[in-house]
C-alpha positions in Angstrom: 69.3 195.5 131.9 67.2 193.1 130.3 67.1 191.2 127.0 64.1 188.8 127.5 66.3 185.8 127.3 64.0 183.4 129.0 61.4 181.5 127.1 58.5 182.3 129.3 58.6 186.0 128.6 58.9 185.4 124.8 55.8 183.1 124.9 53.9 185.6 126.9 54.8 188.4 124.4 53.6 186.3 121.5 50.3 185.6 123.2 49.9 189.2 124.2 50.5 190.4 120.6 47.5 188.3 119.5 45.1 189.9 121.9 45.7 193.3 123.4 42.8 194.7 125.2 44.7 197.5 127.0 46.2 197.8 130.4 44.7 199.9 133.2 46.5 203.1 134.0 46.6 202.3 137.7 47.6 198.8 139.0 46.1 197.0 142.0 48.4 196.6 145.0 47.8 193.0 146.2 49.0 191.5 149.5 52.0 189.1 149.6 49.7 186.1 150.4 48.2 186.5 146.8 51.6 186.0 145.1 51.6 182.1 145.2 48.0 181.7 144.2 48.7 184.1 141.2 51.8 182.1 140.3 49.7 178.9 140.3 47.4 180.4 137.6 50.2 180.4 135.1 49.9 177.7 132.3 51.6 174.5 133.1 54.2 175.0 130.4 55.2 178.5 131.8 57.4 178.9 134.8 57.2 181.8 137.2 60.1 184.1 136.1 61.9 187.3 137.0 63.2 189.9 134.5 64.8 192.6 136.6 65.4 194.0 140.1 65.8 197.6 141.4 65.9 199.3 144.8 63.8 202.3 145.2 62.9 204.3 148.3 64.1 201.6 150.6 62.3 198.7 149.0 63.2 196.2 146.3 61.0 196.0 143.2 61.2 192.9 141.1 59.7 192.5 137.6 58.1 189.2 136.8 55.5 187.5 134.6 52.8 187.9 137.3 53.3 191.6 138.0 55.8 193.9 139.9 56.8 192.3 143.2 57.6 194.4 146.3 60.1 193.1 148.8 60.8 194.8 152.2 64.0 193.4 153.8 64.0 189.8 152.9 60.2 189.3 152.8 57.6 189.8 150.1 55.4 192.8 151.0 53.0 192.6 148.1 52.8 193.1 144.3 51.4 195.4 141.7 49.0 193.7 139.3 47.6 195.4 136.1 45.8 192.5 134.5 45.0 188.9 135.5 46.7 187.2 132.6 49.9 188.2 130.6 51.0 190.5 133.5 54.5 190.6 132.1 56.7 193.4 133.4 59.9 194.8 131.8 62.3 196.8 133.9 62.2 198.1 136.5 64.5 201.1 135.9 65.4 203.7 138.5 65.2 207.3 137.3 67.7 209.2 139.5 67.1 212.5 137.8 63.3 212.6 138.6 63.3 210.3 141.7 61.1 207.7 140.0 60.8 204.1 139.0 59.8 203.0 135.5 58.4 199.8 134.1 57.1 198.7 130.7 54.1 196.4 130.4 54.5 193.7 127.7 50.8 193.1 127.2 50.3 196.3 125.2 53.8 198.0 125.5 52.5 200.6 127.9 55.0 202.6 129.9 54.6 203.7 133.6 56.4 206.0 136.0 56.1 205.5 139.8 57.0 208.2 142.3 56.7 206.0 145.3 53.0 206.6 145.9 51.4 207.2 142.6 51.6 205.5 139.2 51.6 207.7 136.0 51.1 206.3 132.5 53.4 207.9 130.0 53.2 207.5 126.2 55.8 205.1 124.8 57.9 207.0 122.2 58.1 205.4 118.7 60.6 205.5 115.8 59.6 207.2 112.6 58.6 203.9 111.0 57.2 202.4 114.2 58.4 199.3 116.0 58.8 195.9 114.4 58.0 192.6 116.1 61.7 192.1 116.5 62.1 195.4 118.3 59.4 194.5 120.8 61.0 191.1 121.5 64.4 192.7 121.9 62.8 194.9 124.6 63.5 198.3 126.1 66.1 199.7 128.4 65.9 202.6 130.8 69.2 204.4 131.6 69.7 207.2 134.1 72.2 209.7 135.4 71.6 212.3 138.1 70.5 214.7 135.4 68.7 212.7 132.8 66.7 209.6 132.0 66.8 207.8 128.6 64.7 205.1 127.1 66.3 202.8 124.4 64.3 200.6 122.1 63.9 199.8 118.4 67.4 200.9 117.7 66.6 204.5 118.9 67.0 206.5 122.1 64.8 209.1 123.7 65.5 211.5 126.6 62.6 212.3 129.0 61.4 215.9 128.7 61.4 218.2 131.7 57.6 217.8 131.8 58.2 214.1 132.7 55.4 213.2 130.3 56.9 213.4 126.8 60.1 212.4 125.0 62.9 214.2 123.1 64.4 212.1 120.3 68.2 212.0 120.6 70.3 212.2 117.4 71.5 209.0 115.6 75.2 208.3 115.3 76.7 208.0 111.8 76.7 204.2 111.9 76.2 201.9 108.9 72.8 201.3 107.5 70.5 199.0 109.5 72.6 199.6 112.7 70.8 199.9 116.0 71.5 201.7 119.3 71.4 199.3 122.2 72.4 201.6 125.0 73.8 205.0 126.0 76.1 205.8 128.8 77.6 208.9 130.4 81.4 209.2 130.5 82.8 212.5 131.9 81.1 215.2 129.7 80.3 212.8 126.8 77.4 210.6 126.0 78.5 207.3 124.5 76.3 205.2 122.2 76.7 201.4 122.3 75.7 200.4 118.7 75.1 197.1 117.0 76.5 197.8 113.5 74.7 196.7 110.3 71.8 194.3 110.0 71.4 191.3 112.3 69.5 188.1 111.5 70.7 186.3 114.7 73.3 187.4 117.2 76.2 187.7 117.7 77.0 190.8 115.7 79.6 193.6 115.4 79.5 196.3 118.0 81.1 199.8 118.3 81.0 202.8 120.6 80.3 206.3 119.3 81.2 209.4 121.3 78.6 212.1 120.6 80.5 215.0 122.1 83.7 214.1 120.2 82.3 214.5 116.7 80.9 210.9 116.9 84.4 209.4 117.2 84.1 205.6 116.8 85.9 202.9 118.8 85.4 199.2 117.9 83.9 197.2 120.8 83.7 193.7 119.5 83.6 191.9 116.1 81.3 189.3 117.5 79.1 189.7 120.6 75.5 190.2 121.8 74.8 193.1 124.2 74.1 192.1 127.8 74.2 195.3 129.8 76.0 198.6 130.5 77.0 200.4 133.7 78.7 203.8 134.1 81.2 203.8 137.0 83.9 205.9 138.6 86.4 203.9 136.5 84.7 204.2 133.1 81.8 202.6 131.3 81.5 198.8 131.5 79.7 196.7 128.8 78.8 193.1 129.3 78.5 190.6 126.5 75.9 187.9 127.0 78.6 185.2 126.8 80.3 186.7 129.8 83.0 189.0 128.5 83.4 192.4 130.2 84.6 195.5 128.4 85.8 198.8 129.9 85.5 202.0 127.9 87.6 205.0 128.7 88.1 208.1 126.6 89.7 206.8 123.3 90.2 203.3 124.7 88.3 200.0 124.9 89.8 197.0 126.7 88.7 193.5 127.8 88.6 193.3 131.6 90.1 190.3 133.4 87.4 188.8 135.6 87.0 186.1 138.2 84.9 184.1 135.8 82.0 184.3 133.3 80.1 187.6 134.0 76.4 187.0 134.1 75.1 190.4 135.4 76.3 193.9 136.2 74.9 196.9 138.2 76.0 200.2 139.6 76.5 200.6 143.4 75.3 203.6 145.4 78.9 204.8 145.4 79.2 204.6 141.6 81.3 201.4 141.5 80.7 198.3 139.4 79.0 195.3 141.0 79.1 192.1 139.0 78.0 188.5 139.4 80.2 185.6 138.1 79.0 182.1 137.5 80.1 179.7 140.2 82.2 182.5 141.9 79.9 185.0 143.5 79.1 188.7 143.6 82.1 191.1 143.4 82.6 194.8 143.5 85.4 196.4 141.4 87.5 198.9 143.3 90.8 200.4 142.1 91.1 197.8 139.4 90.6 194.9 141.7 87.7 192.5 142.4 86.5 192.1 146.0 84.1 189.4 146.9 80.8 190.7 148.4 78.8 187.5 148.6 79.4 183.9 147.7 77.6 182.2 144.9 74.2 180.8 146.2 74.1 177.9 143.7 76.1 174.7 143.4 78.3 173.9 140.3 75.5 171.7 139.0 73.2 174.6 138.4 72.1 175.0 134.8 72.2 177.9 132.4 70.1 180.9 133.6 69.6 184.6 133.3 70.7 186.7 136.2 69.7 190.2 137.5 71.6 192.4 140.0 70.9 195.5 142.1 72.5 197.3 145.0 71.5 200.1 147.4 73.6 201.4 150.3 75.5 198.1 150.6 72.5 195.8 150.3 72.6 193.4 147.3 69.7 191.8 145.4 70.3 188.9 143.0 67.7 187.1 140.9 67.8 184.2 138.4 65.4 182.8 135.9 65.6 179.8 133.5 63.3 177.3 131.8 64.8 174.6 134.0 63.5 176.1 137.2 66.3 178.3 138.5 63.8 181.0 139.4 64.9 182.5 142.7 65.4 185.9 144.4 68.1 186.5 146.9 69.0 189.4 149.1 72.1 190.0 151.1 71.9 189.3 154.9 75.3 189.8 156.7 77.9 188.3 154.3 75.8 185.9 152.3 72.8 185.8 150.0 69.5 184.7 151.6 66.7 183.3 149.4 63.4 185.3 149.5 60.5 182.8 149.8 57.6 182.9 147.4 56.3 179.4 148.0 
């Protein structure tokens, strides 16, 4: 889930908005030995940075500001490159309903679907009044269940049409004026909307949950938070606040979950459980209301503030971090620990 919290992406987006010449419909697949030379072309004041991870068809895909990296096992296999500069990728998001992987390119906000062999450019849906600059900087979020794929952005949500090339606008909840949808999540037979209520100058803000299938029944989530991610699990829907609080949503109930520490990233496992990373503690899976350690934390306690991204597939874990101070590393699980993937 992805909020563009690191400065490198923000700067690239501002540069891209000044000069958008269009992005090719089909990227180039470059070899792994071209990754480091491409990283070295970044301006001196811009660090190489990640913005998301996802497993798809046995490989790990990692979004970055030099394209979409492909990792096989614990080694880089290559990367997809659309343009030579401003190749900033948002996502990736796995589409379980259509067996696909989605990314959004920040240079011109183009949207792409990948079926494992072929890339398809898909029109980005737009709100009635279009996107504001703030909407673009906040970013987009792809959310999937076995039966549907949604795209959230600009305070709205769209469901992918069965033709896999167009979008169906989902209804808006009866939230206060200037509210914005930040995510949706399936819970039993209901679709829950995670909504930032009223206008926002700077976060944190007031958040609530609306149940579409229960006449838009509203539950307060937090009086003061910023959205950091959502995961549907066998226990309910988990929402992470950026400052590290974790909420569990069940029918008619919202509770704060006790955790091993500050929660920095969450993901869904292949078995539908919650996987979470905690600062200075490690990566845990939540089973039957308990936290079980899956991998120790790869950093020391002196490590500075950073953004973290997490993914899992059939027991294998991927963990990535990015920060302006240089904590830009990708790790994959080997045996019972996280092993760093070399890019230099």
